[in-house]
N, C-alpha and C positions, 0 to 999 in steps of 0.2 A: 637379622637376631635381634626379639625384639628385648624389649630392655629385662624383664620378668623371665627370660630365660635366660640372657647372660649373668643374673643375679643366682638362679639354679644353678649352672653352670659351674661359678665361681663356689658356691656352697659346696658342689659334692666335690671341688677338688679340693677345698680346704678338707673335708671330712677325711678325703684320701691322705692329706700332707700331716693331719694331724695322727692317724693311724700308723701313719711311716715313722713318725716321731715320738710316736708310743712305743715301736718295736726297737727303736734306735736307743731311746732311755733305755729301756730292760735290757739290751745287751752292754750299755756301758756301764750299767749298776752292776751286771754280775761281773765285770772287769773289773770291778772296787770303786769306778767313779761315781758322782752325786751328780744328777740333771733334774731338779724338780720342777716336771711337768706333769699337769693333772688333766681329766676332763674339764673338770670346774673350774678350777681358779690357776691362772699361768700367772708366775712370777718376773718380773723384769728388771734386769740392773741397770742401770744410769752408768754409761763408762767413765773413767777419767778421763777429762779433758786435761789436756798439757797446755800452757799458754804458753808457749812458743811461737811469736807474731814470725821470727823469721826463721820459723823450721819447714822443713817439705810439708807437714799438714794442713800448716797454714796456706801455705802457696796452692794446696791442692783444692783446699776448700775456695781460695776466694777464684779458682781457674773455672770454677762452674758460671759465672756471671763476670762480663769485663766494664770493669770503670768510664764512663763516659763522661768527659768535659765538654764545659760549654764554649761557644762560638768565641770568648773573650779570650781563654785561654791560649797558652804559648803553644800549645800543642795542634790546637785548629790553626792560630796564626803559621807555625810550623810546616803545617798541612798541607795549606795553600799555596805556600812557599814553594814546596816539593810539587805540586802538582802544574803549579806556573814553569818552574822549569821544565817538566819532564814534556810541556808543551813549545816549549820555546827550543827544545833537543832536537824533538820531529818536528818542527817546520824548517830548521836550517840545516838536516842532514849531519848532524853532528857525532852521528852512532861509529860512522866510519873512520870521520878524520879526525877524531878525538875521543879515541877510546878511554882512556884516563880520566878524562871530564866524566865520561858515561858511569865509572867504575866510582868516581867519587856520587855520582847522582846515586846509584844501587846502594852505596855505603847509606848516604841521607834516608832513602825509602827503609833501610834495613832499622835504622836508629828510629823512626818514627812509627814503626810497627810491631818494634819491641817494648813500645815504652809503655809498658804495665803498671798504671797506676796504684792496681792494689796492692800490687806485689813489694814495691818499691813504698810509697808513701805510708799505706795503713801497718806498715810494720815497725817492729821496736828491734831493730840489728843487735844490740847489747842486752837485751834481755834476758834473763835468766829462765831455764825452762823449771818450770813450778806445777804439783799436780794441785787441782782443783779437789776443792773439799772432795769426799766420796759418799755422794747420795746413797740412800739406804735403798734397798730392793723396792719392786715398787706391783703391789698388787692390781692385776687389772679385770675389771669381769670376766664371767665368761665367753670364751670366744664366741661359741654357737648363739648367744645370746645378743651379740655383739653384731655378729651376719646377720641374726633377725631383725636389727633395730636398723641395720642399713637397708634389707628389705621394705622396712616401713617409709622409710626416708624419699625411696625409689618411688612410692604411691602417693606422695606429696601431702601427707596430710599431719605431718608436724608444724609447728609454729617457728619456734625459736630459730636457729639459722641451720635450720634445713633446707632456706633457700640456697645456702651457698653452693650444693649437693647438685644445683641446675647449673654451675659454672666450674666445678671441682667434678671431672670423670670417676663415678664409681667406682670404675677400676682402679683411679689413681687410689682413692682412700684407701681402698680394698688392700692397694700391695703396701701402704703407709702400715696397716690396721696389723697386716701380715711382717711385715718389718719390726714394729715392737712388740709384736708377741712372740717370737722364733729368734730375731736377731740382738746380741747380747750387746754390738756394737752401736744397734740403731741409734741417730742423731737427736738432738733435745727438740731438734725442729719438728721433727715429725712424731717424737714422743708429744710435744705440745698441740699439734694439731690434731691428732686421734682422739687426745683424753678431752678436749675442748671438741670435740665434735662428738663425741660419745655423751657426753655430761650432757648437750644442751638436748641430744635424740633421745637418750634417757630421761631426762627431767619433763618434758614434753608428752613423750609415750605413757609416763605415768597418772595423766590425766586423761587417758582414752582405756583403764584396764580398771578390771575390776578389783577392791578393796586389797585381795590377798598377794596379787602381782603388784598391787603399787607402792607396797610396802619395799618389795624386791627391786621395784627399777628405781624407786629413789635409793637406795643402799647404794645401789652400783652409780647410780649418778655420784652421789658423795662421794666415792672411790674417786672417782674423775677428776672430780673436782677439787681433791685434798691433792692430786696428784699433780692438776694444771697447776695450782696454786705455787707447791712447793718448787717447780722446775723453771715457772717464771719468775719467782722472788729471787733466785738465783742465776738469773743470765748473765753473760760478762759484758761490760761495755763495746766489746768488739765483737761483732757479728758477721760471719759472713755475708757477703751479697749475693745471695740466692732467692728463686723463688721463693723455695721450702721455706725459707728463714722470712719471706715478706708473709708468706702464708699462715705461718706461726703466730707473727704479732701480730695477724687481721683476727685471727682467732681469738689470742689474748683480750684485744681491743673490745672486740665484740661481748665474749665475758665480761670483761666490766663494767660495761654499761647495762649490763644485765643486771647487775649488782649497784648501780649507779653512781660506778667511782668514777667519775669524768677525768680527774685529773691522773687517776691509775692508766686509762685509756687514750687520752693524750699522751703520756709518756712510751706506751706501746705503739700509737699510731706514727706519731714523730718521729718513731726509729724507724718504722717501716716506709715512712715519707723518705727520707736519708737515701735509705737503700735503692727502693724505687727510682730518686734522681740520680742515685752512683750507679745506676744499670741503664739507665736513660731510656725509663718506660714510657715518659711523658714527651721525650721527643720523636718525632715522628721518621727523622733520619736514622736514629737506631733499632729501629723495629720495624723496617719497611719490607725488608726484604728476607723475615720472618716469614715461616710456615703457616699458614692462616692459621689453624690449632693455637699453636705458640703465641701469635698477637693475640690472639682473644682472651688468652687466660693471661697475659703479661698485662692486656689491657682490661681485666676484671680486677687485678691484684691491686691495679694504679689506681682505678676510679671508685674502688672500695675504700682504699687509703682517703683517697678524697672527700669522698662521703665524712666520714669519720673526721676528717682533719675541719673542714669547713664547718662542720656542724658545731663542732665542740670551740671551734674559733668565736663564738657567738656564747655560746654556753658557758666558756671562760673566762672571757675578754680578753682574747691573747691575738696575736698576730696570724694568720695562717702560715703554715710553712712551704705552701705549693704556692706561689702568686699565679693569678691565671694568663697573666700575661707572660709567663715561663712556659706556657703548657702549646707544645703544637701537634699531637696527637690530637686528632679529629673527637669533640666531645660527644657521647652517644647522644642520640637525638629520638623524641617521640617517631618523625617521620621516618626513621631508618627498619628497613624488611627486619620481620623478626618471627621467629619460629616457637617461640616459648611465651606464654605471659608474662613469666617473672623477668625475663630480658625486658620486657617494655615496662613492667613495674618498677624494673632498678633504673630505669634512664631516669623515671620521673624522682625517686630517692636523691640521684646525681643534681638534678634539677633543683629540687628544695634546699640542699647543702650549700648550691651554691649560692641562692637566694640568703641564706642563712651569713655565709664568709661576706657578702655584698654588705648585708645590714651591721655586721659591726665593723668592716672596713669604713663604708663609709656616713655612720650615722651615731656608731658609740667607740669607736677608736679619739684615742688623746688629741690627734690631729684634725679628725672630723668635728668635734665639738668646737673646735676654735673657728671654724668658718664663720661666716658673714652668712645672716639670715635668708637671703637667696638662693645662695649656695646650699644651705640646709631644705629648703622647701624645692627646691628644685633633685634633691637627691631624692627627697620624700616621694616625690611624683614619679620619677624612675623607677624606684622601687615596688612603690603600689602597683605600676603597670605590669611588672615584673611578675607578682605574685596573682595579681587580674589573668598573666598568660599562663602561669601553671593551673591555676585554677582549671581554665578551659583544656589545658592538655591532660588533667588528670581527667574530667569527665569524658574527653575524647576517647582515652584509654582505656577507662573501665567501660564505657559503651563499648566499645571494637572487642575486648578480650574478655568479659563478665562471663559468658556461656560458657567460655572453655575453659576458664580461671576454676569456676564453679565447680565442673566434672572434676576437675584436675585435685583440687583442695577446699571442696566444700564451700557452701553458700554461707555459711555465717563466718568463715573464715575472711572470703574476701571482702564480706559488707563491713566488717571489723577495719579492717585495712585502709579500705575506702573512707570508712568514716573519720576515725581516728586520726589520716591524712589532713583532712578536713580540720578537722580541732588544730591540728600545727599548726595548719598554712593560717588561720586564721588568729590565730595567737602570734604569728610573725607579724600577721599586717596590724595587728594592736598595737606591737612593738615598733612598728614603722611610725605607726600617726604618733604616736608618743614622742618621737624624736622632732615632730615639726615643730617650727619657730612659733610663738605666741603671735596672736593677732592682736592690734591695737584695743584696748578696753574689755578683753575677752576678761569675762568674771569668775572661770571656775579654772581648775588644774589641767584638767583634759579637754579638748577638743574634743564635739560631736563627734565627728568618724573613728575618733578614737574610743569614745565609749561606745558606738555603735557596736565597734569592730567587738570588743571584749562583752557586749552582752552576745553578738553572734555568736561567740566561740564558747561562752558557758550553755548557749542552748543548744548548741552541737556536740557539746559532753553530756550532756543529760541524753541525746540521743544514741552517743556511743554507749553510756552507761545502760540505757535502757537495752541494745541488742544484747550483750553480755548478759543482763538478767534472763533473756530469753535462750542464749546458748547453753547446750550442754559442755561446751567448752570453756574452762577459764582464761579471760585475757586479761585479764585487770593487773596480770604483774609486769606482762609486755607494754599494756597501754601505760601504766604509770612509769614505767624507765625509760620507755622510747617515744614515748608525746609528752606526760605532763613533769616528767625531770631531765627530759633530753634539751630540754632551751629555757629559758627565762620564762617561765610561764608568770607573765604580767595581768591577764585578762582579770584575775581576781583582785590582785591589788589594783587596778585602775576603778574597779564599781565599790571597792573599800574604799578608797577617798574621796569617789564621787558621792557616796550614801554620806560620810563624814559632810561633805559638802551640801549638801542638800537634803538632808532625811529621805531620801525618795524610797518608800516603803518595798515599791514592788523589786528593785535592784539589792534592799534587802534581805528580800525572800530568794534573790538569785544567789546572794552570799550564802544563805541556812541551806540550800537546796544542793549545791555545791560541797559543801562541808558534809554533809550526810552521806550524799554518795560514794564519798572514796573513805568512812571511816572503817570498811573492813581491810584498806589499804595496810594500817597497822599493825600487822600480824605480815605483809609481804616481807619488806627489811627495815631498817635502821632509816636510809633516808628516806622512803616512803611516808615512814612513820611522822616523821621528822616534819615533812611538807603537811601533814594534815594536820598534827600540831601547831604548827604557824597560820595557818589558813583558819585553826578551827578559834585560837587565840584572836586573832583578828577580826573574825564572824562577831565576839562575843563582846569584843569591842565598840565595833560596828553596831549594835543592838542596843547595849548599856549605853551608848553617846546619844542614838535616836531619843528614846526614851528620856532621857535626863534630859534634852532639848524640847520637847514636846510634853512633859511632868513638870518642870521647875518654873516657881512662881517670881515676879521680877526681883524682889527684893528678898527671901529665903535662898534664893539659887545663886545670889551675885557670889559667895565665896564660892558653891563648888564650882561655877563657871569658869572660875579664875582657875581654881583645882584643874580640871578639863584642859584648860589651855594650857598648863604647866605638861600634864601628860601628852599631849599632841604636840608640844614642844619638842618630847623626846622622841615621839615616835617620826618627825621628822618635817613637821609643820612650826608655824610662828607666827603669833600671836601677833593682833594690829602693832602692839607696842613695839614688838620688834624689827617689824616691817623698813625694809629699805626701799626710798623711794627708787624707780626705773630698775629695781633688781625683782625679772618676774620670771617664775622656771614654771609656770603653770602654761599649758598649750592650748586653753578653749578660748572660744568667742562667746559664748551666751549657753545657758538653759535651753532643755527641749521644752514643749509645753508640757511635758507630763511631769514635768517638776514645779510648776507655775501656783501649784497650790498650795504647796508646802513652804513657799516663799517666807510665810508669816508664822509664826509659831504661838503657843499660847502664851507665852509670855512678851511677845507682842517683838520680838525680837524679829528684826528683818534678817532672811535668809543673805544678801546682796551683801549686809553688815557680815555677818558669820564668816562669808564667804573670802571676804576681803580681810580677816582677818588669820585666815589660812592662805593664803593667796602664796606665800613664799615656802615652799620646799626643797630639799636639796633631791636634783633631779637624778642621781645615780643610786639614790639608796635602795630604790623602791626596783631597778631595774636588774640584777642578779647576783644581788647579796644575802639571800635569803637564808642562806648560813647564819652569816653574822646576826641580821634581824631576830633569828628565831632564837639565839641565842642570848639578844640580849630580853627578848621578852621570856627566856626562864630566868635570868636574872632578876626580874620585875614583878615575880607575880602579884606582890601587894598591891601595887600600881593597877596591874590590868583588871586585880581582881577588886577594887573598888571603883574602876570604871563599870 
């Protein structure tokens, strides 16, 4: 049966269910009872949750998933001892000669099999049962609209979280919708998943309909958004270790990224990571005997959490909660046989996230920054090689799956994802070269490879912007939140610093073009507006500084030059008077030939001398602290204005 026929069948069954419920409603109302159910709006009520960790309800919740302990645990060593003894008994024929010993061995096996970590260690036996705050009834979008939206997602024409439905069977999501719409005792996990999914789909669909329908879609999206945020903000510390809970946390984490709230996304994904590891989704021994469908679903959940965890590790400068050395399930590979394009592209996302986690661990973690230069350089070379391999895999995947993906999701969408992924990869390449140790005699802050990668990133960005301008679908919000704000976007910072050092007019033009290209992003979200504001101010500083260097007279500009140096000190540079011999955080060997003509300005000042004045800067200031820098710039309007 085709997917379209399955959706039609589900739709017809839902219509019958609605008519039956309406009859039941009319019958109950005639008996004096009330059940607010209508065709257009259905309200649901979040059930009271009783906080009784030692109660039967909690035990039932945890029964959905057995907690798994690692090989270093006492349980693992006890299990080994039991297996060892069983073998000894079997080889020595003790079953007949020593029945008491066999009974004792059976008792040992019983103890080991009854070791329910979730029930015993994750409960408070002396806790008094209390009721959590009763949340108000929730209004949901019309059920018919929700079903139509699921049909649209099945057509693979939506951008946001629509790709998740490739892994989450439509029947499963439809069942969750029915549970939320018709069951007063639906779980919080299902409520989160349904509202997050419907929010994303309603929002994406609003860009594909006529203006009259657009307002309606946005209204439904905002309704789901409010429901989602309300429940997420009231989640308890202790959550049941089930796949449904992990799925809800995954949806919540993706939702937080959509609004560029990385810390909130980290909180949700970290809890999802904890539950995945509690259930052993990262261990092959724990899932190898599962049915193929169950195994694939668990792996989708785990690797999706992995994707967010590793990506945000670099974004936030925090250690990953999922060490690669602790994973024994096979990592998805581009060489795996895939039946759908989205599966192949999902593998690329995991590979990119792995690189992001390694960049933080190997180059930007506190321990990595204390390593000798030769160690740093070897790590840079290894990560550059990884990113080159990722580029090759991306090209191969796109070549293999482009035509089929284009048929399913549209050419514009596939081209957008391909180009934006290249922007992200080049940005990561810039970040890697940024951490390379300085070469002896280098006269600029960044090495040529770093500058070249930054330029390539901005050029690929312009290509992506051009594609978005030609497309009838708006991808700018997705691009801002999942590319420019999803990692420390330092290519702009690198080019800015290079302009300050060399007064390169071509690079200055690149800065101006970038700021202009994201001007409309100010209306997307507050983080997007802050990013535009930050880069806009830095661009103005660069323009003013270049103009000053080329126009200032030798004598009249002396005091202004001193003032400029003071301002640059505040931005993280140091003037010649503040230089500390031997302390060089710049990372570059020499100017490229395009900058030689600017080495002497009208005032007769040597560019090399200027560079010497700017040699020392805080290496971490520009890496991932854009929020602090943006706040600093806001508090120094007078200074930036005078430049």
